[in-house]
C-alpha positions in Angstrom: 0.9 0.7 -0.6 2.4 2.3 1.3 4.5 1.8 -2.4 1.2 2.7 -4.9 0.3 5.7 -2.5 4.1 7.3 -3.2 4.2 7.9 -7.0 7.1 7.8 -9.2 10.1 8.5 -7.3 10.8 11.5 -10.6 7.5 13.4 -9.6 9.0 14.4 -6.4 10.8 17.8 -5.7 13.1 18.0 -3.9 13.8 21.5 -1.3 17.4 21.4 -0.1 18.4 24.1 2.6 21.4 26.0 3.8 22.8 22.9 5.6 22.4 20.5 2.5 25.8 22.4 1.2 27.5 19.0 1.1 24.9 17.4 -1.2 24.5 20.7 -3.8 28.4 20.3 -3.9 28.2 16.8 -4.8 25.8 17.3 -7.3 27.8 19.7 -9.1 30.9 18.2 -9.7 29.3 15.0 -10.6 27.6 16.6 -13.1 30.4 18.2 -13.9 32.4 15.2 -14.9 29.9 13.9 -17.1 29.6 16.9 -18.8 33.3 16.6 -19.7 33.7 13.1 -20.1 30.5 13.3 -23.0 32.8 15.7 -24.3 36.3 14.0 -24.8 38.2 15.1 -21.9 38.8 13.4 -18.4 37.5 14.3 -15.2 39.1 14.9 -12.2 40.5 12.4 -10.2 40.8 10.3 -13.6 44.9 8.5 -14.3 46.1 8.7 -17.9 46.1 5.7 -18.8 50.1 5.3 -18.1 50.0 5.4 -14.6 46.7 3.1 -14.6 48.8 0.3 -12.4 50.5 3.1 -9.8 48.7 2.4 -6.4 48.0 4.7 -4.6 48.7 4.8 -0.4 46.2 6.0 0.9 46.3 6.6 5.1 43.6 6.2 7.5 42.7 4.7 10.4 40.1 4.2 13.1 41.2 4.1 16.3 43.2 6.0 19.0 47.5 7.0 17.3 49.6 7.5 20.4 50.8 11.8 20.5 54.2 12.1 18.6 57.4 13.6 19.7 56.0 14.7 23.4 
């Protein structure tokens, strides 16, 4: 019953506010990347084919680290 009364997802109207700046920025970046790729460019964050085998090192850690130097 709930699904049939909500309507099609595309019919919704979204009201983004000031606290949704991150969502707005992310959507803008995705839209720009799609447009750039569509026009034959290389979007930000995409490595050139020559660099495709490089290993990226990400420093991520969950927990508490000891204080460095003192």
